[in-house]
C-alpha positions as CSV (number, residue, x, y, z in Angstrom):
1,M,15.1,-43.4,29.8
2,P,12.6,-46.1,28.8
3,K,9.7,-43.7,29.7
4,K,11.1,-41.0,27.4
5,K,11.2,-43.5,24.5
6,Q,7.7,-44.9,25.0
7,P,5.8,-41.9,23.4
8,Q,8.0,-42.2,20.3
9,T,7.3,-45.9,20.0
10,L,3.6,-45.5,20.4
11,S,3.7,-42.7,17.8
12,S,5.3,-45.0,15.3
13,V,2.7,-47.7,15.9
14,K,-0.1,-45.2,15.6
15,N,1.4,-43.8,12.3
16,A,1.7,-47.4,10.9
17,L,-1.9,-48.1,11.8
18,L,-3.0,-44.8,10.1
19,I,-1.1,-45.9,7.0
20,L,-3.0,-49.3,6.9
21,K,-6.3,-47.6,7.5
22,S,-5.7,-45.2,4.6
23,F,-6.2,-48.0,2.1
24,S,-9.8,-48.5,0.9
25,T,-11.9,-50.1,-1.8
26,Y,-11.8,-46.8,-3.7
27,E,-8.1,-46.3,-3.1
28,P,-6.5,-49.8,-3.0
29,T,-3.0,-48.5,-3.8
30,K,-1.0,-45.6,-2.3
31,K,2.4,-44.0,-3.0
32,V,4.7,-42.7,-0.4
33,S,4.1,-39.1,-1.4
34,E,0.3,-39.5,-1.3
35,L,0.4,-41.0,2.2
36,A,2.9,-38.4,3.5
37,E,0.6,-35.6,2.3
38,S,-2.7,-37.0,3.5
39,L,-1.3,-38.0,6.9
40,G,0.9,-34.9,7.4
41,L,4.1,-37.0,7.8
42,A,7.5,-36.8,6.4
43,K,8.2,-38.9,3.3
44,S,11.2,-40.5,5.1
45,T,8.9,-41.5,8.0
46,V,6.3,-43.0,5.7
47,S,8.9,-44.8,3.6
48,R,10.5,-46.3,6.7
49,L,7.1,-47.5,8.1
50,L,6.0,-49.0,4.8
51,S,9.3,-50.9,4.6
52,T,8.6,-52.3,8.0
53,L,5.0,-53.2,7.2
54,A,6.2,-54.8,3.9
55,S,8.7,-57.0,5.7
56,E,5.8,-58.5,7.8
57,G,3.5,-58.9,4.8
58,F,1.1,-56.2,5.7
59,V,1.7,-54.2,2.5
60,I,3.2,-55.1,-0.9
61,K,5.2,-52.8,-3.1
62,D,4.6,-52.8,-6.9
63,P,8.2,-52.5,-8.4
64,K,6.8,-50.9,-11.6
65,T,4.7,-48.1,-10.0
66,N,6.3,-48.0,-6.6
67,A,2.8,-47.9,-5.2
68,Y,1.8,-50.0,-2.2
69,R,-1.2,-52.2,-1.6
70,L,-2.4,-54.2,1.4
71,G,-0.8,-57.6,1.8
72,M,-1.9,-61.1,2.9
73,S,-1.2,-60.5,6.6
74,V,-4.1,-58.1,6.8
75,L,-6.4,-60.7,5.2
76,T,-5.1,-63.3,7.6
77,L,-5.9,-61.2,10.7
78,G,-9.3,-60.2,9.2
79,G,-10.1,-63.8,8.7
80,I,-9.3,-64.6,12.4
81,V,-11.5,-61.8,13.6
82,T,-14.4,-62.7,11.3
83,N,-14.2,-66.4,12.2
84,N,-14.4,-65.6,15.9
85,L,-17.2,-63.1,15.7
86,E,-20.1,-64.9,17.3
87,I,-22.6,-62.9,15.3
88,H,-20.8,-63.9,12.1
89,K,-20.8,-67.6,13.0
90,E,-24.4,-67.7,14.1
91,S,-25.7,-65.7,11.2
92,A,-23.9,-67.5,8.4
93,P,-26.4,-70.4,8.0
94,V,-29.3,-67.9,8.3
95,L,-27.9,-65.8,5.4
96,Y,-27.5,-68.9,3.3
97,K,-31.1,-69.9,3.9
98,L,-32.3,-66.4,3.2
99,V,-30.6,-66.4,-0.2
100,N,-32.4,-69.7,-1.1
101,D,-35.8,-68.3,0.1
102,T,-35.6,-65.0,-1.7
103,G,-33.3,-65.7,-4.6
104,E,-31.3,-62.5,-3.9
105,T,-28.0,-61.8,-2.3
106,A,-28.0,-61.5,1.5
107,H,-25.7,-59.4,3.8
108,L,-24.9,-59.0,7.4
109,A,-24.2,-55.4,8.4
110,I,-23.0,-53.6,11.5
111,M,-22.4,-50.0,12.4
112,D,-18.9,-48.7,12.8
113,G,-18.9,-45.1,14.0
114,L,-21.7,-43.4,12.0
115,D,-21.3,-45.7,8.9
116,T,-22.6,-49.1,8.0
117,I,-20.3,-51.9,7.0
118,Y,-21.1,-55.3,5.4
119,I,-19.2,-58.0,7.3
120,H,-20.6,-61.1,5.5
121,K,-22.3,-61.8,2.2
122,E,-23.9,-64.8,0.6
123,E,-24.3,-64.4,-3.2
124,C,-27.3,-65.4,-5.1
125,N,-27.2,-67.5,-8.3
126,H,-28.6,-64.9,-10.7
127,P,-26.3,-64.0,-13.5
128,V,-27.1,-60.3,-12.9
129,R,-26.0,-59.3,-9.4
130,I,-25.6,-56.1,-7.4
131,L,-22.0,-55.3,-6.8
132,T,-21.4,-54.9,-3.0
133,H,-18.2,-54.9,-1.0
134,L,-17.3,-56.3,2.3
135,G,-15.7,-53.7,4.6
136,R,-16.8,-50.7,2.5
137,R,-18.3,-47.9,4.6
138,N,-21.8,-46.8,3.5
139,P,-23.7,-43.8,4.8
140,S,-26.2,-45.3,7.3
141,Y,-29.1,-43.1,6.2
142,C,-28.9,-44.3,2.6
143,T,-29.2,-48.1,3.0
144,S,-31.9,-50.4,4.5
145,S,-29.5,-52.0,6.9
146,G,-28.1,-48.6,8.0
147,K,-31.6,-47.3,8.6
148,V,-32.5,-50.3,10.7
149,L,-29.4,-49.8,12.8
150,L,-30.1,-46.1,13.1
151,A,-33.7,-46.8,14.1
152,F,-32.7,-48.8,17.1
153,S,-29.6,-46.7,18.0
154,D,-29.4,-44.1,20.8
155,D,-30.7,-40.6,19.9
156,H,-27.2,-39.1,20.0
157,I,-26.1,-41.4,17.2
158,V,-29.0,-40.3,15.0
159,E,-28.2,-36.7,15.8
160,A,-24.6,-37.1,15.0
161,V,-25.5,-38.6,11.6
162,I,-27.8,-35.7,10.9
163,N,-25.2,-33.1,12.1
164,Q,-22.5,-34.4,9.8
165,G,-24.8,-33.7,6.8
166,L,-27.3,-35.8,4.9
167,V,-25.7,-35.7,1.5
168,A,-27.7,-36.8,-1.6
169,H,-26.2,-39.8,-3.4
170,T,-29.2,-40.2,-5.7
171,E,-32.5,-38.5,-6.3
172,N,-34.0,-40.8,-3.7
173,S,-31.6,-40.1,-0.8
174,I,-33.1,-38.8,2.3
175,T,-31.6,-35.3,2.9
176,D,-34.3,-33.8,5.2
177,P,-33.7,-34.6,9.0
178,D,-37.4,-34.6,9.7
179,L,-38.1,-37.1,7.0
180,L,-35.3,-39.3,8.3
181,Q,-36.7,-39.2,11.8
182,E,-40.2,-40.1,10.4
183,E,-38.6,-43.0,8.4
184,L,-36.8,-44.3,11.5
185,Q,-40.0,-44.2,13.6
186,S,-41.8,-46.1,10.8
187,I,-39.1,-48.7,10.8
188,R,-39.4,-49.3,14.5
189,K,-43.1,-49.9,14.1
190,K,-42.9,-52.2,11.1
191,G,-39.7,-54.0,12.1
192,Y,-38.0,-53.7,8.8
193,A,-36.6,-51.1,6.4
194,V,-36.7,-50.7,2.6
195,S,-34.3,-48.7,0.5
196,T,-35.0,-47.9,-3.1
197,E,-32.2,-46.4,-5.1
198,E,-31.1,-44.3,-2.1
199,L,-27.4,-45.0,-2.4
200,T,-27.0,-46.6,-5.8
201,E,-29.4,-46.3,-8.7
202,G,-31.1,-49.5,-9.9
203,T,-31.0,-51.2,-6.5
204,K,-33.5,-52.0,-3.8
205,S,-32.9,-53.6,-0.4
206,V,-34.9,-54.8,2.6
207,A,-33.4,-55.2,6.1
208,A,-34.4,-56.3,9.6
209,P,-32.7,-56.1,13.0
210,I,-30.7,-58.8,14.8
211,R,-30.6,-58.6,18.6
212,D,-28.3,-60.1,21.1
213,Y,-29.3,-61.9,24.3
214,K,-29.8,-58.5,26.0
215,G,-32.3,-57.5,23.4
216,K,-29.9,-54.9,21.9
217,V,-29.9,-54.5,18.1
218,V,-26.3,-55.4,17.2
219,S,-26.5,-55.9,13.4
220,A,-28.9,-56.0,10.5
221,I,-29.7,-58.7,8.0
222,T,-30.5,-57.5,4.5
223,V,-31.4,-58.7,1.0
224,V,-30.2,-56.6,-2.0
225,G,-31.2,-56.9,-5.6
226,P,-32.0,-54.9,-8.8
227,I,-35.3,-53.1,-8.8
228,Q,-36.4,-55.1,-11.8
229,R,-36.5,-58.2,-9.6
230,M,-37.3,-56.5,-6.3
231,K,-40.7,-55.3,-7.4
232,D,-43.0,-53.4,-5.0
233,S,-45.5,-56.3,-5.1
234,K,-42.8,-58.7,-3.8
235,I,-41.6,-56.5,-0.9
236,P,-44.1,-57.6,1.7
237,D,-43.2,-61.3,1.2
238,I,-39.4,-60.5,1.1
239,A,-39.8,-58.4,4.3
240,K,-41.5,-61.2,6.1
241,K,-38.7,-63.6,5.2
242,V,-36.0,-61.1,6.1
243,M,-37.7,-60.5,9.5
244,E,-37.9,-64.2,10.1
245,A,-34.2,-64.5,9.3
246,G,-33.4,-61.7,11.7
247,K,-35.5,-63.4,14.4
248,E,-33.7,-66.7,13.9
249,A,-30.3,-65.1,14.0
250,S,-31.3,-63.2,17.2
251,E,-32.4,-66.5,18.8
252,R,-29.0,-68.0,17.8
253,L,-27.4,-65.2,19.8
254,G,-29.5,-66.0,22.8
255,Y,-32.4,-63.5,22.4
256,D,-35.6,-64.7,23.9
257,E,-38.5,-62.6,22.7
258,R,-40.9,-64.1,25.3
259,Y,-38.7,-62.9,28.1
260,F,-38.7,-59.3,26.9
261,R,-42.4,-59.3,26.3
262,R,-42.9,-60.1,30.0
263,L,-40.8,-57.1,31.1
């Protein structure tokens, strides 16, 4: 009997997790009917799971609209994960220094699947800032951090990104697979990437890789700002500072460049 009940229990857990993953920056609230339709579940099932999640603080119901949003329990768990990520802890002081050196907002980014996600951000002091969101998924081929991560990824990752389609988000988005491959090759040679209005108009960013003790690129450090301040004449100096920051963060993770040079 216990074995027969196990699949049903696992299915309920999976559906509850799918509900939580349905919320995003773009869709912070969801109604039962919306979740039921998008997930292909019965309204009664979704309602029951939401009630259970609400009782544990993972979602909160708005009594006026009957819509749900994520609760504080999700934030608590996210904080625990973030605080225990070695890369996050070791890179935090480097990001802070990079903001002081460049005067622009700095981010730490990783790849999740085929997308790029910011996992940490240090804001600059300028009154005019670029709006970025922690946890938001960005297409890797449209951002400097994503292009850095793609440049040092396995070939099948790059192929998968190309195969799913290079959609234009602005006039500057790279939509030609050959041009993307050329860009990635250039990034590997230079050691940094630049993105000018490829995802969002009016923005420019510069990114460099961060390596772990095995020499594997595990994240990217990036500076983002408006094109009015991130002028082309400033990019070489900014790139140098971003690469230095990436090197320092890598060393904090145990990377020894001298060792890999001897190999």
